[in-house]
Structure formats: structure tokens, C-alpha cells
N, C-alpha and C positions, 0 to 999 in steps of 0.2 A: 199624334204629334210627330213631326218628322225628326229622326235622329241626326246626330251630327255626322258629317262626312269624315272619312278617315284623315283628310287634311286639317280638320278642326279638332280632332281628338288626339291627345297626347299618346303616342305609342310607347310601349314598353317591350323589353326583350322577352317577356313571358308571352307576349302576343305572337311572336314570330319564332316558331320552333323550326328545328332542322328537318328537312325532307330530302331524302338521298336521291331523289329524282333529279335535283339540280346537279349533284356530282356526276351522275350518269350523263346528263346533258352536256356539261362542260367537257367530259372525256370524248364524246361523240363530236362536239364542236372542234376540238383540237384535231381529230382525225379528219374531218371534213376540210379543214384549213389547209391540209397538204395538197388537195386537189383543186380547191377554189381560191384563187389569189385575192388577197385583201387589198383595199385602197391604200396607196402609199402613206396617207396620213396616219394610219394605225401604227406604223413603225417610226413615226417622228418622235425624237426624244422629248419634245415639248408637250406632247399629248399625254395627259394624266389618266384620262378615262380609256381603258382597254376595251376592245370589242367583246371579250368574254364577260367582263363585269357588266357592260351594258345589256347584253343579251340575257344574262342570267338574272339580272334584276328585273327585266321585262318579264321573263317566264315566271319568276317568283310572284309577280303581281297577278298573274293569271291563276296560279295555284293557291294563293294565300287568301283567306277570307277577310283579312283586315285591311291590308294596303292594296286598294284596287284603282286608285287615282294616281296621276303623275306626281302631285304634291305628296301623297301618302308614300309612294315608293321612294322618293328622294329623302323623305323624313326617315323611312326605315334604314336607308343606307347609312345614316349617321350612327346607328347602333353598332356596338363593338362585335356582337355575335354575328350580325348580318355581314359585316365586313369580313369576318373569318370564314363564313361558310357559303356566302352568296356572291358578293362583290368585295373586292380588296380595299376599297376606299369610299369616302362619301361622294355622292353624285349630286351635282347641282341641276336645277331645272334647265338652265341653258345648255349644259353639256349633254343632258339626255335628249333634249329636243333636237340638237344639232347632229347628233350621231346618225340619226336615221338617213341623212343626206349622203353619208360616206360608207354606209353598210350595204353590200350587195345581198338582196334576198336569196341569190343563188346559193349562198352559203348555207342558209337554213333549208333551202330545197334539197341540198345534198344530205344534211342531217335527217330530214324527213324520209328521204329515200333509203338511207341506212336503217332507220327504225322500222320502216314497212317491211324490209327484207328480213328483219330479225325477229319478227313475230313468229309464234309457233305455226307449223305448216297446217295445211287444210285437213279437216276431218274427212274420213273416207265417205261419210254420208252426206256431206255438204254439197256435193257437185255430182250431177248425173253423168258426167263424162270426165275424162282426165284433163280436159281443157280448162284453162284458168278463165273463170267468168267474172266479169266486173260489172257493176251497175254505174251507168253514166248519167250524171244530172248536175244541175247547178243550183245555187241558192244566192239570194240577194241579201246584203246587209245594208241597212240605211246608213247614208253618210251625212255629214253636217253640210248645211248650205254653203259654207265657206270653203268646202272641198270641192272647188269649181271643176276640177279635172274629172270628177265622178258624175257631173250632170248628165242626166239620161233623157229626161222628157221635159218639155216646156209647156205642154198643154195643161191648162188649169194650173194647179199647184205644181211648181217646179220640183222635180224629184232628183235627188243625188244618191246613188247607190253604187255598192261595190259587189262584184260577182265572183263567187268561188266556184270554179269548175272542177268537179271531183269525180275520180274513178274509185269506187269502193269495191274492194275485193270481197266477193260474196262468201267464200269459204271462211275467211278470217273475220268478216264483218268489221273491217278496218280500212281507212283510206290508203290508197296505193299510189295515186298520182293526182296532182293538184295544180291548178293554174289560177292566179288572181288577176282580175282585169276590172276596168270600169263596167258598170252594169249594162251598158249599151252594146258591149262586144258580143258578137254572134256566138251562140254555144256550139253550133255545128262546126264553125271555122276553128274553134279551139279544139274540139274533139278530134279533128284531123291531125293535130300536132301530138295527141296523146296516144292514140291507139298504136299497138305493136302487133307484128305478125304472129299468129298462132293464138291470140287471145280471143275471147268471146265477150261480147257486150250485151247488156240488157238496158234498153232505153224507153222513154215515154213517147208520146205521140209527136212531139216536136222533132225528134231525131228521124221519124219516118216519113216526114213531109218531103225531103229531098231524095228523089228517086235515083238520081245520078250519083249521090253520095253512098247509097246502098251498092252500087256497082263498084265504087272505089274500095269499099270494104272487102268485097269479094276478091277484086284484083290484088289487094294487099294481104290476102290470106287471113282476114279477120271474120270470125263468125258473129252473128248478131241475132237477137231476139228483140224486136221493137214493136210497138203498138202503131197501128194505122188510124188516122182519123176516119170518122164514120162516112164522110163524103168522098173518101179516096176511091178513084176509078180503077177497077181491075178487070182483067179478062181471064176467066178460068180456062186453063188448058187441059187439066187432068185432075180428076177427083181421086182422093184416097180413102181406102176403107179405114175404119177405126177399130181398135182393140178394146177390150173391156177395161184395161188400164187407162186408156185415153178417155173413155166415157166417165169413169170414176173421177178423172180430173176435170170434168165438166166440159169436155171438148165435144162439140156438136157437128163440126165439119172440118175437113182438111183437103187442100187442093194445091196443085202448082198453078201459079198465075203469072200474068205479066202486069205491072202497074202503069197507070198513065192512060189518058184518053187520046193523046195524039202520038203518032209514031216517033217523032223526034225527041219526045220527052219519056218514052216508054222505058221501063226498067228492064233489067235482065230477068231471066226466069227465077222466080222465087216461090217459096211455099208459104201460104197462109193458113193459119189455124184459127177457127172460130171458137170462142170460149164463152159459155153462158155463166154469168154471174148473177147475184141476187138482184142487181139493178139494170144490167144491160148486157150486150153481147160484145165482147172484145174481139178485135181482129189483129192477130199477132203475125208478123212476117219475119221469116228467117231465110238464110241462105243454105242451111243444112238439110240433108236428106232425112227421111225417116229412119234410115239405118244409123245415122249419126246422132239423131235426136228425135225421139218419138213425139207425136203431137201432145201426149200427156205431160212429157217432160218440158216441152215448150210453154205449156200452161203453168206448170209448177215454177219454172224459172221466172216467168214474169210476175208470178205472184209474190216472189221475194224482192221485187224492186222496191217496195216500201221501206226496206232496210235503210236505204240512203236518205229517205225523208226523216226517219227516226234519228239517223246520226246528225243531220243538219239541226234538228231540234235539240239534240243533246249539247251540241256545241254552243248554240245560242242561249238555251235556257238553263242547262245544268252547269256546264262549264262557265257560262256568263260572258261569252264573247260579244258584248254589245256595246261597251264603252271604249271609245277610241283613245288610246294613249298617244297615237301618232296620226297625223292627218295627210302627209304627203303620199303619193303612190307607193314610194319605197317603204314608208313607215307602215302603211296599211298591210302590204304584203308581208313585212316582218311580223306584224301582230298576228296575222291570220295563219301564217306558217307556224308561229310559236303555239297558237292554240291547237293546231293539228298535231305538233310535236308533243304538246301535254297530253292530248288524247291518246296518242300512241304509247307514250310513257306509262300512263296510268293503266292502259290495257296490258302492257308488257309485265307490269308489276302485279296486277290484280287478276289477270286472266280474261278480263272482259271490259267493255266500256262501262264505268261505274254508273249506276243509277242514281237518283237524287238522295236516297238513304246512304248509299256507300260514299257518295261525294261529301255528304255531311259528316260522316265518320272520319274520312280523310281530313276534312278541315278541323274536326275536333282533335285529331292527332297533331295537326299543325299548331293548334292553340295550346297543346300541352295538356288537354283535358282527357284524351284517351291515350293509352299506351300502345306501343307497337304490337304487343300481343293481341290487344282488343281490336286493333285494326285488321290484323291478319284473321282473327276469328270472325269478324264481321264480314270479311271477304269470303270465307268459307261458307258462312250461312247463305250469303246472297247466291253463291254458286249452286248450293244444294237446293235452294228455292227455285232457281232457273232450271235445273235438271228436272225438278218435280213438274214444273209447268210444261216443259217439253214432252213429258211422258203423258200428261193428262190431255 
């Protein structure tokens, strides 16, 4: 039998306990407001709902296990304790919905950037070189049919989707850069706006299709390790010998090559590393020399690309970012940025992205069932288990 939705169930103050992440978020929001100007309407004396209240209540809905719908959030804002600790006054459905149109997501992008910079520094063993490595990928979120701006495909059943383009810091295992667009927007075009000189990127086959883009990366001083499609044409110019460490990483071949079957589409001189997996042979291309990144390190770097897939799954399944509380382009960007901010705040407080058990414990704390001591003890247990798994 289906249970009642939060909007149909009477909320009590015992359901909604204090979580200091909201206070941390509000402080960072105030700091970001100094560099990102707000819409003039927020300073209008006639506007009762403040942007801090709106965003704090929105974030509260992502973190709290009880109030997850728009009706539920507005009902929660009627509670005295919520007004003291989350938003300063009751919020109506109309005010909450209208606020998304006058709130620039750039404000949350600034908060997101601040948080990503405040995470603990990379571990010495997480990166084979001193270069900062990021995993580049995107993930689609299903949109509602009435969100016409997100319409992507019309063949067969029409699809409306939103795309999150993400750069995940490999050492910190946390998002570093993000862009939210309709699903049809090209991933490579957005990637061009994200990369920065001196960084290194790991990407899947889609990013290795455009050989001219690989040349742009080299020109911009960006390193990369991306996978090539099996049908990619390449001309081998110089073979490289392999070390025992390379072979232990399942590398079977390495060579300098040029990609492309026609001269006008041919790539710059690049290095390809062939890696034998249990199912297939991967062809990984990089612009770094063996002295900068060995063939074995190329293989190990690409092996860690799945961290970003796990992060996308965590955001969608563990944090539960699947129900839209806002449907405009600005509102959707606000919600996804808040989900990323929640992920970074949780990682900042617990030391890692919480798994399902840890997230349940956090929610028990929010419900008042678990104490703060129990929450931190649970976090320590999860960290110890993670350390044991890494050793085994």
C-alpha cells in the first residue's frame, strides 16, 4: 500500500531537526553575494521572501528525509523552529515558485566553487603526477514533458532531459566544475568552456572522437587521457618499449601515432596505449610523453574514470535528486547546483561522500532519532571500513 506523501501528512517539529550544514551554507551564500550581484527585486522593501530563505529551504528539502515536495517544504516553513534555523518566515507556494525566475544560478555556482576549493588537499598517492587530474563526463536527468525547453529527441517517444556536465577532481573524488544545460547540448562544446591550462583530464570515447579538439587541448596546455573508438584510424610513427610496471598494468602496446585517415582531419602527434582488459582491448590516447606519464600510469588513470559514474549514481540514488521542485531552466540549475553543494558539504563534514548507510544515519539524526555523537561514530566506522577495503 502506498504511503502518504509529505504534503498529505501533518509535519511536526520533531520531524525536522537542526543540521548545521544549513548554517554553513548561509555563511557561504553571504560571502558569494559580495561578488555576484543579486536581481534588484531582492532589495525591494515589498518583497517578504529573501533569497537566503528561499535557497536555505530548498537545500533543506534535499537534505531532509521528510519534506521532499514543494507542498511539504512550504508546510515545513510554517513551523517555528524551521523559521528560526532555516528560513525566517513562512513561504507560500506562489512565492517559492516565483523566486526561481529572479535568482541567478551564478550565485550558487560561486558557492559551489568556494566549497570545492575548501575540501582537503589531494593525497600523495592519489595522483601519479603533480598535475591536477579531473574526470570529464556528463549525466542526463529526465525532465517533465511540460519542460519544453529541455526537449531533446522527437523520434518515437519524445524525450525531455537535462544534462549535468561535470569535472570530478580525481584526488578529492569530488566535483570541481559544473555546467547545467538542456540534454541536447554538445558535451565537447561545454568541455571547451571548462578546461584550464595546467590541468589533466580523463574522458571516455565521446571526447576522443574530435581530433581537432585534442589539438586544442595541447595548444591550451591541458593534458589528457581519453579512450578512442575501436574504429578510429591511426598511423603508427614510432613504437615504444614497455616496462614490467607497464605490463603489470595490463598494457600490451604503446606508440606515437597520428589519428585520422585524411590529411586535413589528421591529429597532432599523440601517444596511444593499448590496454588488455577482461573483455576487450582499450586504446587510450594522451599528449604526454612516457617521461611525463608512463604507459602503466595511463592505464591506471583511465581505470579510475568510473569514479564519476559512481558520483552520478550517488547524486541520483543516495541523495535522491530526481524530483523537480522547479521546472524552469533557472530553477533546474538552482536545484542541481544545490544538490552538488549538498554533496560537497556532506563530504566536508564526513570526510567522504556518504554511502547509503551513512546517509540513512544522517537522516536519522535529522529526525532526532540518532544523536550527534552517534552520527560521528557512524562516520568513523564507515571510514575504517573504507580503509580496510582499500588495503584488501
